[in-house]
mmCIF entry with sequence, helices, sheets and N, C-alpha, C, O atoms, coordinates in Angstrom:
data_MODEL
# 
_entry.id   MODEL 
# 
_entity.id                         1 
_entity.type                       polymer 
_entity.pdbx_number_of_molecules   1 
# 
_entity_poly.entity_id                      1 
_entity_poly.type                           'polypeptide(L)' 
_entity_poly.nstd_linkage                   no 
_entity_poly.nstd_monomer                   no 
_entity_poly.pdbx_seq_one_letter_code       
;(UNK)(UNK)(UNK)(UNK)(UNK)(UNK)(UNK)(UNK)(UNK)(UNK)(UNK)(UNK)(UNK)(UNK)(UNK)(UNK)
(UNK)(UNK)(UNK)(UNK)(UNK)(UNK)(UNK)(UNK)(UNK)(UNK)(UNK)(UNK)(UNK)(UNK)(UNK)(UNK)
(UNK)(UNK)(UNK)(UNK)(UNK)(UNK)(UNK)(UNK)(UNK)(UNK)(UNK)(UNK)(UNK)(UNK)(UNK)(UNK)
(UNK)(UNK)(UNK)
;
_entity_poly.pdbx_seq_one_letter_code_can   XXXXXXXXXXXXXXXXXXXXXXXXXXXXXXXXXXXXXXXXXXXXXXXXXXX 
_entity_poly.pdbx_strand_id                 A 
# 
loop_
_entity_poly_seq.entity_id 
_entity_poly_seq.num 
_entity_poly_seq.mon_id 
_entity_poly_seq.hetero 
1 1  UNK n 
1 2  UNK n 
1 3  UNK n 
1 4  UNK n 
1 5  UNK n 
1 6  UNK n 
1 7  UNK n 
1 8  UNK n 
1 9  UNK n 
1 10 UNK n 
1 11 UNK n 
1 12 UNK n 
1 13 UNK n 
1 14 UNK n 
1 15 UNK n 
1 16 UNK n 
1 17 UNK n 
1 18 UNK n 
1 19 UNK n 
1 20 UNK n 
1 21 UNK n 
1 22 UNK n 
1 23 UNK n 
1 24 UNK n 
1 25 UNK n 
1 26 UNK n 
1 27 UNK n 
1 28 UNK n 
1 29 UNK n 
1 30 UNK n 
1 31 UNK n 
1 32 UNK n 
1 33 UNK n 
1 34 UNK n 
1 35 UNK n 
1 36 UNK n 
1 37 UNK n 
1 38 UNK n 
1 39 UNK n 
1 40 UNK n 
1 41 UNK n 
1 42 UNK n 
1 43 UNK n 
1 44 UNK n 
1 45 UNK n 
1 46 UNK n 
1 47 UNK n 
1 48 UNK n 
1 49 UNK n 
1 50 UNK n 
1 51 UNK n 
# 
_struct_asym.id          A 
_struct_asym.entity_id   1 
# 
loop_
_struct_conf.conf_type_id 
_struct_conf.id 
_struct_conf.pdbx_PDB_helix_id 
_struct_conf.beg_label_comp_id 
_struct_conf.beg_label_asym_id 
_struct_conf.beg_label_seq_id 
_struct_conf.pdbx_beg_PDB_ins_code 
_struct_conf.end_label_comp_id 
_struct_conf.end_label_asym_id 
_struct_conf.end_label_seq_id 
_struct_conf.pdbx_end_PDB_ins_code 
_struct_conf.beg_auth_comp_id 
_struct_conf.beg_auth_asym_id 
_struct_conf.beg_auth_seq_id 
_struct_conf.end_auth_comp_id 
_struct_conf.end_auth_asym_id 
_struct_conf.end_auth_seq_id 
_struct_conf.pdbx_PDB_helix_class 
_struct_conf.details 
_struct_conf.pdbx_PDB_helix_length 
HELX_P HELX_P1 AA1 UNK A 3  ? UNK A 16 ? UNK A 3  UNK A 16 1 ? 14 
HELX_P HELX_P2 AA2 UNK A 23 ? UNK A 36 ? UNK A 23 UNK A 36 1 ? 14 
HELX_P HELX_P3 AA3 UNK A 41 ? UNK A 50 ? UNK A 41 UNK A 50 1 ? 10 
# 
_struct_conf_type.id          HELX_P 
_struct_conf_type.criteria    ? 
_struct_conf_type.reference   ? 
# 
loop_
_atom_site.group_PDB 
_atom_site.id 
_atom_site.type_symbol 
_atom_site.label_atom_id 
_atom_site.label_alt_id 
_atom_site.label_comp_id 
_atom_site.label_asym_id 
_atom_site.label_entity_id 
_atom_site.label_seq_id 
_atom_site.pdbx_PDB_ins_code 
_atom_site.Cartn_x 
_atom_site.Cartn_y 
_atom_site.Cartn_z 
_atom_site.occupancy 
_atom_site.B_iso_or_equiv 
_atom_site.pdbx_formal_charge 
_atom_site.auth_seq_id 
_atom_site.auth_comp_id 
_atom_site.auth_asym_id 
_atom_site.auth_atom_id 
_atom_site.pdbx_PDB_model_num 
ATOM 1   N N  . UNK A 1 1  ? 7.010   4.595   -9.040  1.00 0.00 ? 1  UNK A N  1 
ATOM 2   C CA . UNK A 1 1  ? 5.735   4.962   -9.620  1.00 0.00 ? 1  UNK A CA 1 
ATOM 3   C C  . UNK A 1 1  ? 5.061   5.987   -8.710  1.00 0.00 ? 1  UNK A C  1 
ATOM 4   O O  . UNK A 1 1  ? 5.152   5.885   -7.486  1.00 0.00 ? 1  UNK A O  1 
ATOM 5   N N  . UNK A 1 2  ? 4.403   6.948   -9.287  1.00 0.00 ? 2  UNK A N  1 
ATOM 6   C CA . UNK A 1 2  ? 3.709   7.956   -8.502  1.00 0.00 ? 2  UNK A CA 1 
ATOM 7   C C  . UNK A 1 2  ? 2.533   7.327   -7.770  1.00 0.00 ? 2  UNK A C  1 
ATOM 8   O O  . UNK A 1 2  ? 1.876   6.420   -8.280  1.00 0.00 ? 2  UNK A O  1 
ATOM 9   N N  . UNK A 1 3  ? 2.282   7.818   -6.581  1.00 0.00 ? 3  UNK A N  1 
ATOM 10  C CA . UNK A 1 3  ? 1.246   7.245   -5.725  1.00 0.00 ? 3  UNK A CA 1 
ATOM 11  C C  . UNK A 1 3  ? -0.115  7.234   -6.403  1.00 0.00 ? 3  UNK A C  1 
ATOM 12  O O  . UNK A 1 3  ? -0.837  6.240   -6.327  1.00 0.00 ? 3  UNK A O  1 
ATOM 13  N N  . UNK A 1 4  ? -0.471  8.319   -7.059  1.00 0.00 ? 4  UNK A N  1 
ATOM 14  C CA . UNK A 1 4  ? -1.787  8.351   -7.705  1.00 0.00 ? 4  UNK A CA 1 
ATOM 15  C C  . UNK A 1 4  ? -1.892  7.311   -8.819  1.00 0.00 ? 4  UNK A C  1 
ATOM 16  O O  . UNK A 1 4  ? -2.980  6.796   -9.075  1.00 0.00 ? 4  UNK A O  1 
ATOM 17  N N  . UNK A 1 5  ? -0.784  6.994   -9.481  1.00 0.00 ? 5  UNK A N  1 
ATOM 18  C CA . UNK A 1 5  ? -0.802  5.960   -10.518 1.00 0.00 ? 5  UNK A CA 1 
ATOM 19  C C  . UNK A 1 5  ? -0.986  4.577   -9.908  1.00 0.00 ? 5  UNK A C  1 
ATOM 20  O O  . UNK A 1 5  ? -1.648  3.717   -10.488 1.00 0.00 ? 5  UNK A O  1 
ATOM 21  N N  . UNK A 1 6  ? -0.400  4.371   -8.744  1.00 0.00 ? 6  UNK A N  1 
ATOM 22  C CA . UNK A 1 6  ? -0.556  3.090   -8.050  1.00 0.00 ? 6  UNK A CA 1 
ATOM 23  C C  . UNK A 1 6  ? -2.014  2.910   -7.640  1.00 0.00 ? 6  UNK A C  1 
ATOM 24  O O  . UNK A 1 6  ? -2.586  1.836   -7.823  1.00 0.00 ? 6  UNK A O  1 
ATOM 25  N N  . UNK A 1 7  ? -2.606  3.948   -7.092  1.00 0.00 ? 7  UNK A N  1 
ATOM 26  C CA . UNK A 1 7  ? -4.011  3.885   -6.679  1.00 0.00 ? 7  UNK A CA 1 
ATOM 27  C C  . UNK A 1 7  ? -4.903  3.639   -7.894  1.00 0.00 ? 7  UNK A C  1 
ATOM 28  O O  . UNK A 1 7  ? -5.810  2.809   -7.834  1.00 0.00 ? 7  UNK A O  1 
ATOM 29  N N  . UNK A 1 8  ? -4.660  4.343   -8.981  1.00 0.00 ? 8  UNK A N  1 
ATOM 30  C CA . UNK A 1 8  ? -5.444  4.145   -10.205 1.00 0.00 ? 8  UNK A CA 1 
ATOM 31  C C  . UNK A 1 8  ? -5.317  2.719   -10.716 1.00 0.00 ? 8  UNK A C  1 
ATOM 32  O O  . UNK A 1 8  ? -6.294  2.134   -11.183 1.00 0.00 ? 8  UNK A O  1 
ATOM 33  N N  . UNK A 1 9  ? -4.117  2.160   -10.630 1.00 0.00 ? 9  UNK A N  1 
ATOM 34  C CA . UNK A 1 9  ? -3.892  0.781   -11.089 1.00 0.00 ? 9  UNK A CA 1 
ATOM 35  C C  . UNK A 1 9  ? -4.688  -0.201  -10.231 1.00 0.00 ? 9  UNK A C  1 
ATOM 36  O O  . UNK A 1 9  ? -5.319  -1.116  -10.759 1.00 0.00 ? 9  UNK A O  1 
ATOM 37  N N  . UNK A 1 10 ? -4.660  -0.014  -8.918  1.00 0.00 ? 10 UNK A N  1 
ATOM 38  C CA . UNK A 1 10 ? -5.416  -0.891  -8.021  1.00 0.00 ? 10 UNK A CA 1 
ATOM 39  C C  . UNK A 1 10 ? -6.901  -0.820  -8.351  1.00 0.00 ? 10 UNK A C  1 
ATOM 40  O O  . UNK A 1 10 ? -7.566  -1.850  -8.464  1.00 0.00 ? 10 UNK A O  1 
ATOM 41  N N  . UNK A 1 11 ? -7.418  0.385   -8.503  1.00 0.00 ? 11 UNK A N  1 
ATOM 42  C CA . UNK A 1 11 ? -8.844  0.555   -8.811  1.00 0.00 ? 11 UNK A CA 1 
ATOM 43  C C  . UNK A 1 11 ? -9.199  -0.115  -10.125 1.00 0.00 ? 11 UNK A C  1 
ATOM 44  O O  . UNK A 1 11 ? -10.216 -0.801  -10.225 1.00 0.00 ? 11 UNK A O  1 
ATOM 45  N N  . UNK A 1 12 ? -8.371  0.081   -11.120 1.00 0.00 ? 12 UNK A N  1 
ATOM 46  C CA . UNK A 1 12 ? -8.625  -0.515  -12.431 1.00 0.00 ? 12 UNK A CA 1 
ATOM 47  C C  . UNK A 1 12 ? -8.642  -2.038  -12.369 1.00 0.00 ? 12 UNK A C  1 
ATOM 48  O O  . UNK A 1 12 ? -9.536  -2.681  -12.918 1.00 0.00 ? 12 UNK A O  1 
ATOM 49  N N  . UNK A 1 13 ? -7.652  -2.604  -11.699 1.00 0.00 ? 13 UNK A N  1 
ATOM 50  C CA . UNK A 1 13 ? -7.559  -4.064  -11.597 1.00 0.00 ? 13 UNK A CA 1 
ATOM 51  C C  . UNK A 1 13 ? -8.739  -4.620  -10.802 1.00 0.00 ? 13 UNK A C  1 
ATOM 52  O O  . UNK A 1 13 ? -9.315  -5.642  -11.174 1.00 0.00 ? 13 UNK A O  1 
ATOM 53  N N  . UNK A 1 14 ? -9.095  -3.951  -9.715  1.00 0.00 ? 14 UNK A N  1 
ATOM 54  C CA . UNK A 1 14 ? -10.206 -4.413  -8.873  1.00 0.00 ? 14 UNK A CA 1 
ATOM 55  C C  . UNK A 1 14 ? -11.552 -4.300  -9.587  1.00 0.00 ? 14 UNK A C  1 
ATOM 56  O O  . UNK A 1 14 ? -12.459 -5.089  -9.322  1.00 0.00 ? 14 UNK A O  1 
ATOM 57  N N  . UNK A 1 15 ? -11.689 -3.334  -10.484 1.00 0.00 ? 15 UNK A N  1 
ATOM 58  C CA . UNK A 1 15 ? -12.926 -3.230  -11.274 1.00 0.00 ? 15 UNK A CA 1 
ATOM 59  C C  . UNK A 1 15 ? -13.074 -4.423  -12.205 1.00 0.00 ? 15 UNK A C  1 
ATOM 60  O O  . UNK A 1 15 ? -14.180 -4.906  -12.448 1.00 0.00 ? 15 UNK A O  1 
ATOM 61  N N  . UNK A 1 16 ? -11.941 -4.891  -12.721 1.00 0.00 ? 16 UNK A N  1 
ATOM 62  C CA . UNK A 1 16 ? -11.962 -6.026  -13.634 1.00 0.00 ? 16 UNK A CA 1 
ATOM 63  C C  . UNK A 1 16 ? -12.148 -7.336  -12.886 1.00 0.00 ? 16 UNK A C  1 
ATOM 64  O O  . UNK A 1 16 ? -12.819 -8.249  -13.368 1.00 0.00 ? 16 UNK A O  1 
ATOM 65  N N  . UNK A 1 17 ? -11.544 -7.421  -11.698 1.00 0.00 ? 17 UNK A N  1 
ATOM 66  C CA . UNK A 1 17 ? -11.625 -8.643  -10.903 1.00 0.00 ? 17 UNK A CA 1 
ATOM 67  C C  . UNK A 1 17 ? -11.516 -8.266  -9.435  1.00 0.00 ? 17 UNK A C  1 
ATOM 68  O O  . UNK A 1 17 ? -10.426 -7.978  -8.940  1.00 0.00 ? 17 UNK A O  1 
ATOM 69  N N  . UNK A 1 18 ? -12.650 -8.268  -8.740  1.00 0.00 ? 18 UNK A N  1 
ATOM 70  C CA . UNK A 1 18 ? -12.643 -7.816  -7.347  1.00 0.00 ? 18 UNK A CA 1 
ATOM 71  C C  . UNK A 1 18 ? -11.779 -8.685  -6.446  1.00 0.00 ? 18 UNK A C  1 
ATOM 72  O O  . UNK A 1 18 ? -11.434 -8.270  -5.340  1.00 0.00 ? 18 UNK A O  1 
ATOM 73  N N  . UNK A 1 19 ? -11.424 -9.884  -6.899  1.00 0.00 ? 19 UNK A N  1 
ATOM 74  C CA . UNK A 1 19 ? -10.583 -10.777 -6.106  1.00 0.00 ? 19 UNK A CA 1 
ATOM 75  C C  . UNK A 1 19 ? -9.109  -10.731 -6.509  1.00 0.00 ? 19 UNK A C  1 
ATOM 76  O O  . UNK A 1 19 ? -8.305  -11.529 -6.026  1.00 0.00 ? 19 UNK A O  1 
ATOM 77  N N  . UNK A 1 20 ? -8.760  -9.808  -7.384  1.00 0.00 ? 20 UNK A N  1 
ATOM 78  C CA . UNK A 1 20 ? -7.372  -9.703  -7.857  1.00 0.00 ? 20 UNK A CA 1 
ATOM 79  C C  . UNK A 1 20 ? -6.442  -9.360  -6.697  1.00 0.00 ? 20 UNK A C  1 
ATOM 80  O O  . UNK A 1 20 ? -6.803  -8.619  -5.782  1.00 0.00 ? 20 UNK A O  1 
ATOM 81  N N  . UNK A 1 21 ? -5.254  -9.912  -6.759  1.00 0.00 ? 21 UNK A N  1 
ATOM 82  C CA . UNK A 1 21 ? -4.248  -9.658  -5.722  1.00 0.00 ? 21 UNK A CA 1 
ATOM 83  C C  . UNK A 1 21 ? -3.520  -8.350  -6.033  1.00 0.00 ? 21 UNK A C  1 
ATOM 84  O O  . UNK A 1 21 ? -2.753  -8.262  -6.991  1.00 0.00 ? 21 UNK A O  1 
ATOM 85  N N  . UNK A 1 22 ? -3.773  -7.354  -5.218  1.00 0.00 ? 22 UNK A N  1 
ATOM 86  C CA . UNK A 1 22 ? -3.131  -6.053  -5.381  1.00 0.00 ? 22 UNK A CA 1 
ATOM 87  C C  . UNK A 1 22 ? -2.219  -5.749  -4.195  1.00 0.00 ? 22 UNK A C  1 
ATOM 88  O O  . UNK A 1 22 ? -1.850  -4.598  -3.964  1.00 0.00 ? 22 UNK A O  1 
ATOM 89  N N  . UNK A 1 23 ? -1.867  -6.767  -3.464  1.00 0.00 ? 23 UNK A N  1 
ATOM 90  C CA . UNK A 1 23 ? -1.100  -6.581  -2.226  1.00 0.00 ? 23 UNK A CA 1 
ATOM 91  C C  . UNK A 1 23 ? 0.264   -5.929  -2.469  1.00 0.00 ? 23 UNK A C  1 
ATOM 92  O O  . UNK A 1 23 ? 0.728   -5.161  -1.626  1.00 0.00 ? 23 UNK A O  1 
ATOM 93  N N  . UNK A 1 24 ? 0.908   -6.213  -3.588  1.00 0.00 ? 24 UNK A N  1 
ATOM 94  C CA . UNK A 1 24 ? 2.212   -5.581  -3.863  1.00 0.00 ? 24 UNK A CA 1 
ATOM 95  C C  . UNK A 1 24 ? 2.077   -4.075  -3.981  1.00 0.00 ? 24 UNK A C  1 
ATOM 96  O O  . UNK A 1 24 ? 2.888   -3.327  -3.434  1.00 0.00 ? 24 UNK A O  1 
ATOM 97  N N  . UNK A 1 25 ? 1.054   -3.629  -4.692  1.00 0.00 ? 25 UNK A N  1 
ATOM 98  C CA . UNK A 1 25 ? 0.827   -2.194  -4.840  1.00 0.00 ? 25 UNK A CA 1 
ATOM 99  C C  . UNK A 1 25 ? 0.402   -1.581  -3.513  1.00 0.00 ? 25 UNK A C  1 
ATOM 100 O O  . UNK A 1 25 ? 0.799   -0.461  -3.189  1.00 0.00 ? 25 UNK A O  1 
ATOM 101 N N  . UNK A 1 26 ? -0.398  -2.304  -2.750  1.00 0.00 ? 26 UNK A N  1 
ATOM 102 C CA . UNK A 1 26 ? -0.823  -1.805  -1.443  1.00 0.00 ? 26 UNK A CA 1 
ATOM 103 C C  . UNK A 1 26 ? 0.377   -1.640  -0.504  1.00 0.00 ? 26 UNK A C  1 
ATOM 104 O O  . UNK A 1 26 ? 0.437   -0.676  0.259   1.00 0.00 ? 26 UNK A O  1 
ATOM 105 N N  . UNK A 1 27 ? 1.319   -2.564  -0.557  1.00 0.00 ? 27 UNK A N  1 
ATOM 106 C CA . UNK A 1 27 ? 2.540   -2.440  0.246   1.00 0.00 ? 27 UNK A CA 1 
ATOM 107 C C  . UNK A 1 27 ? 3.358   -1.227  -0.178  1.00 0.00 ? 27 UNK A C  1 
ATOM 108 O O  . UNK A 1 27 ? 3.970   -0.553  0.650   1.00 0.00 ? 27 UNK A O  1 
ATOM 109 N N  . UNK A 1 28 ? 3.359   -0.959  -1.486  1.00 0.00 ? 28 UNK A N  1 
ATOM 110 C CA . UNK A 1 28 ? 4.069   0.214   -1.995  1.00 0.00 ? 28 UNK A CA 1 
ATOM 111 C C  . UNK A 1 28 ? 3.461   1.496   -1.406  1.00 0.00 ? 28 UNK A C  1 
ATOM 112 O O  . UNK A 1 28 ? 4.191   2.411   -1.025  1.00 0.00 ? 28 UNK A O  1 
ATOM 113 N N  . UNK A 1 29 ? 2.135   1.559   -1.333  1.00 0.00 ? 29 UNK A N  1 
ATOM 114 C CA . UNK A 1 29 ? 1.459   2.701   -0.728  1.00 0.00 ? 29 UNK A CA 1 
ATOM 115 C C  . UNK A 1 29 ? 1.812   2.784   0.753   1.00 0.00 ? 29 UNK A C  1 
ATOM 116 O O  . UNK A 1 29 ? 2.094   3.865   1.270   1.00 0.00 ? 29 UNK A O  1 
ATOM 117 N N  . UNK A 1 30 ? 1.795   1.643   1.431   1.00 0.00 ? 30 UNK A N  1 
ATOM 118 C CA . UNK A 1 30 ? 2.150   1.619   2.856   1.00 0.00 ? 30 UNK A CA 1 
ATOM 119 C C  . UNK A 1 30 ? 3.527   2.228   3.084   1.00 0.00 ? 30 UNK A C  1 
ATOM 120 O O  . UNK A 1 30 ? 3.707   3.031   4.000   1.00 0.00 ? 30 UNK A O  1 
ATOM 121 N N  . UNK A 1 31 ? 4.500   1.853   2.256   1.00 0.00 ? 31 UNK A N  1 
ATOM 122 C CA . UNK A 1 31 ? 5.859   2.344   2.428   1.00 0.00 ? 31 UNK A CA 1 
ATOM 123 C C  . UNK A 1 31 ? 5.926   3.868   2.261   1.00 0.00 ? 31 UNK A C  1 
ATOM 124 O O  . UNK A 1 31 ? 6.659   4.543   2.983   1.00 0.00 ? 31 UNK A O  1 
ATOM 125 N N  . UNK A 1 32 ? 5.168   4.395   1.321   1.00 0.00 ? 32 UNK A N  1 
ATOM 126 C CA . UNK A 1 32 ? 5.130   5.847   1.124   1.00 0.00 ? 32 UNK A CA 1 
ATOM 127 C C  . UNK A 1 32 ? 4.554   6.529   2.363   1.00 0.00 ? 32 UNK A C  1 
ATOM 128 O O  . UNK A 1 32 ? 5.079   7.547   2.814   1.00 0.00 ? 32 UNK A O  1 
ATOM 129 N N  . UNK A 1 33 ? 3.483   5.974   2.911   1.00 0.00 ? 33 UNK A N  1 
ATOM 130 C CA . UNK A 1 33 ? 2.854   6.551   4.108   1.00 0.00 ? 33 UNK A CA 1 
ATOM 131 C C  . UNK A 1 33 ? 3.812   6.485   5.293   1.00 0.00 ? 33 UNK A C  1 
ATOM 132 O O  . UNK A 1 33 ? 3.935   7.454   6.042   1.00 0.00 ? 33 UNK A O  1 
ATOM 133 N N  . UNK A 1 34 ? 4.488   5.358   5.468   1.00 0.00 ? 34 UNK A N  1 
ATOM 134 C CA . UNK A 1 34 ? 5.440   5.224   6.580   1.00 0.00 ? 34 UNK A CA 1 
ATOM 135 C C  . UNK A 1 34 ? 6.531   6.288   6.484   1.00 0.00 ? 34 UNK A C  1 
ATOM 136 O O  . UNK A 1 34 ? 6.909   6.904   7.480   1.00 0.00 ? 34 UNK A O  1 
ATOM 137 N N  . UNK A 1 35 ? 7.021   6.487   5.277   1.00 0.00 ? 35 UNK A N  1 
ATOM 138 C CA . UNK A 1 35 ? 8.075   7.487   5.077   1.00 0.00 ? 35 UNK A CA 1 
ATOM 139 C C  . UNK A 1 35 ? 7.526   8.897   5.304   1.00 0.00 ? 35 UNK A C  1 
ATOM 140 O O  . UNK A 1 35 ? 8.183   9.731   5.928   1.00 0.00 ? 35 UNK A O  1 
ATOM 141 N N  . UNK A 1 36 ? 6.330   9.158   4.800   1.00 0.00 ? 36 UNK A N  1 
ATOM 142 C CA . UNK A 1 36 ? 5.704   10.466  4.953   1.00 0.00 ? 36 UNK A CA 1 
ATOM 143 C C  . UNK A 1 36 ? 5.581   10.858  6.421   1.00 0.00 ? 36 UNK A C  1 
ATOM 144 O O  . UNK A 1 36 ? 5.800   12.015  6.782   1.00 0.00 ? 36 UNK A O  1 
ATOM 145 N N  . UNK A 1 37 ? 5.228   9.884   7.270   1.00 0.00 ? 37 UNK A N  1 
ATOM 146 C CA . UNK A 1 37 ? 5.055   10.159  8.691   1.00 0.00 ? 37 UNK A CA 1 
ATOM 147 C C  . UNK A 1 37 ? 6.334   9.941   9.500   1.00 0.00 ? 37 UNK A C  1 
ATOM 148 O O  . UNK A 1 37 ? 6.347   10.134  10.716  1.00 0.00 ? 37 UNK A O  1 
ATOM 149 N N  . UNK A 1 38 ? 7.400   9.542   8.823   1.00 0.00 ? 38 UNK A N  1 
ATOM 150 C CA . UNK A 1 38 ? 8.678   9.377   9.497   1.00 0.00 ? 38 UNK A CA 1 
ATOM 151 C C  . UNK A 1 38 ? 8.662   8.278   10.544  1.00 0.00 ? 38 UNK A C  1 
ATOM 152 O O  . UNK A 1 38 ? 9.289   8.409   11.595  1.00 0.00 ? 38 UNK A O  1 
ATOM 153 N N  . UNK A 1 39 ? 7.948   7.196   10.264  1.00 0.00 ? 39 UNK A N  1 
ATOM 154 C CA . UNK A 1 39 ? 7.841   6.113   11.230  1.00 0.00 ? 39 UNK A CA 1 
ATOM 155 C C  . UNK A 1 39 ? 9.159   5.345   11.349  1.00 0.00 ? 39 UNK A C  1 
ATOM 156 O O  . UNK A 1 39 ? 9.896   5.179   10.378  1.00 0.00 ? 39 UNK A O  1 
ATOM 157 N N  . UNK A 1 40 ? 9.424   4.890   12.553  1.00 0.00 ? 40 UNK A N  1 
ATOM 158 C CA . UNK A 1 40 ? 10.609  4.070   12.803  1.00 0.00 ? 40 UNK A CA 1 
ATOM 159 C C  . UNK A 1 40 ? 10.306  2.627   12.430  1.00 0.00 ? 40 UNK A C  1 
ATOM 160 O O  . UNK A 1 40 ? 9.151   2.251   12.231  1.00 0.00 ? 40 UNK A O  1 
ATOM 161 N N  . UNK A 1 41 ? 11.357  1.830   12.340  1.00 0.00 ? 41 UNK A N  1 
ATOM 162 C CA . UNK A 1 41 ? 11.180  0.401   12.045  1.00 0.00 ? 41 UNK A CA 1 
ATOM 163 C C  . UNK A 1 41 ? 10.288  -0.260  13.098  1.00 0.00 ? 41 UNK A C  1 
ATOM 164 O O  . UNK A 1 41 ? 9.448   -1.097  12.770  1.00 0.00 ? 41 UNK A O  1 
ATOM 165 N N  . UNK A 1 42 ? 10.475  0.120   14.355  1.00 0.00 ? 42 UNK A N  1 
ATOM 166 C CA . UNK A 1 42 ? 9.674   -0.451  15.440  1.00 0.00 ? 42 UNK A CA 1 
ATOM 167 C C  . UNK A 1 42 ? 8.201   -0.103  15.257  1.00 0.00 ? 42 UNK A C  1 
ATOM 168 O O  . UNK A 1 42 ? 7.333   -0.958  15.434  1.00 0.00 ? 42 UNK A O  1 
ATOM 169 N N  . UNK A 1 43 ? 7.920   1.139   14.906  1.00 0.00 ? 43 UNK A N  1 
ATOM 170 C CA . UNK A 1 43 ? 6.535   1.556   14.694  1.00 0.00 ? 43 UNK A CA 1 
ATOM 171 C C  . UNK A 1 43 ? 5.918   0.818   13.503  1.00 0.00 ? 43 UNK A C  1 
ATOM 172 O O  . UNK A 1 43 ? 4.754   0.419   13.553  1.00 0.00 ? 43 UNK A O  1 
ATOM 173 N N  . UNK A 1 44 ? 6.682   0.642   12.456  1.00 0.00 ? 44 UNK A N  1 
ATOM 174 C CA . UNK A 1 44 ? 6.209   -0.081  11.283  1.00 0.00 ? 44 UNK A CA 1 
ATOM 175 C C  . UNK A 1 44 ? 5.895   -1.527  11.637  1.00 0.00 ? 44 UNK A C  1 
ATOM 176 O O  . UNK A 1 44 ? 4.878   -2.064  11.197  1.00 0.00 ? 44 UNK A O  1 
ATOM 177 N N  . UNK A 1 45 ? 6.749   -2.160  12.420  1.00 0.00 ? 45 UNK A N  1 
ATOM 178 C CA . UNK A 1 45 ? 6.505   -3.551  12.829  1.00 0.00 ? 45 UNK A CA 1 
ATOM 179 C C  . UNK A 1 45 ? 5.203   -3.639  13.620  1.00 0.00 ? 45 UNK A C  1 
ATOM 180 O O  . UNK A 1 45 ? 4.414   -4.563  13.424  1.00 0.00 ? 45 UNK A O  1 
ATOM 181 N N  . UNK A 1 46 ? 4.981   -2.689  14.504  1.00 0.00 ? 46 UNK A N  1 
ATOM 182 C CA . UNK A 1 46 ? 3.736   -2.689  15.291  1.00 0.00 ? 46 UNK A CA 1 
ATOM 183 C C  . UNK A 1 46 ? 2.523   -2.580  14.365  1.00 0.00 ? 46 UNK A C  1 
ATOM 184 O O  . UNK A 1 46 ? 1.547   -3.314  14.521  1.00 0.00 ? 46 UNK A O  1 
ATOM 185 N N  . UNK A 1 47 ? 2.592   -1.674  13.419  1.00 0.00 ? 47 UNK A N  1 
ATOM 186 C CA . UNK A 1 47 ? 1.488   -1.502  12.471  1.00 0.00 ? 47 UNK A CA 1 
ATOM 187 C C  . UNK A 1 47 ? 1.275   -2.755  11.644  1.00 0.00 ? 47 UNK A C  1 
ATOM 188 O O  . UNK A 1 47 ? 0.143   -3.211  11.485  1.00 0.00 ? 47 UNK A O  1 
ATOM 189 N N  . UNK A 1 48 ? 2.353   -3.312  11.118  1.00 0.00 ? 48 UNK A N  1 
ATOM 190 C CA . UNK A 1 48 ? 2.250   -4.502  10.279  1.00 0.00 ? 48 UNK A CA 1 
ATOM 191 C C  . UNK A 1 48 ? 1.699   -5.698  11.077  1.00 0.00 ? 48 UNK A C  1 
ATOM 192 O O  . UNK A 1 48 ? 0.929   -6.495  10.542  1.00 0.00 ? 48 UNK A O  1 
ATOM 193 N N  . UNK A 1 49 ? 2.087   -5.819  12.330  1.00 0.00 ? 49 UNK A N  1 
ATOM 194 C CA . UNK A 1 49 ? 1.573   -6.917  13.154  1.00 0.00 ? 49 UNK A CA 1 
ATOM 195 C C  . UNK A 1 49 ? 0.097   -6.738  13.483  1.00 0.00 ? 49 UNK A C  1 
ATOM 196 O O  . UNK A 1 49 ? -0.611  -7.716  13.723  1.00 0.00 ? 49 UNK A O  1 
ATOM 197 N N  . UNK A 1 50 ? -0.368  -5.494  13.495  1.00 0.00 ? 50 UNK A N  1 
ATOM 198 C CA . UNK A 1 50 ? -1.753  -5.194  13.815  1.00 0.00 ? 50 UNK A CA 1 
ATOM 199 C C  . UNK A 1 50 ? -2.695  -5.542  12.657  1.00 0.00 ? 50 UNK A C  1 
ATOM 200 O O  . UNK A 1 50 ? -3.871  -5.824  12.883  1.00 0.00 ? 50 UNK A O  1 
ATOM 201 N N  . UNK A 1 51 ? -2.191  -5.524  11.428  1.00 0.00 ? 51 UNK A N  1 
ATOM 202 C CA . UNK A 1 51 ? -3.033  -5.781  10.249  1.00 0.00 ? 51 UNK A CA 1 
ATOM 203 C C  . UNK A 1 51 ? -3.640  -7.129  10.290  1.00 0.00 ? 51 UNK A C  1 
ATOM 204 O O  . UNK A 1 51 ? -4.374  -7.503  9.376   1.00 0.00 ? 51 UNK A O  1 
# 
């Protein structure tokens, strides 16, 4: 799915229910960002542990 569609979906769902679980879509965005910046597995683990 295109990133902008994922963001639009999250916004739409959150407008309907601010407590809706959008974590799957948020993880999808995270993966795109990690790839965009060329992060290593070690760097990703550090980021994920920091959350």
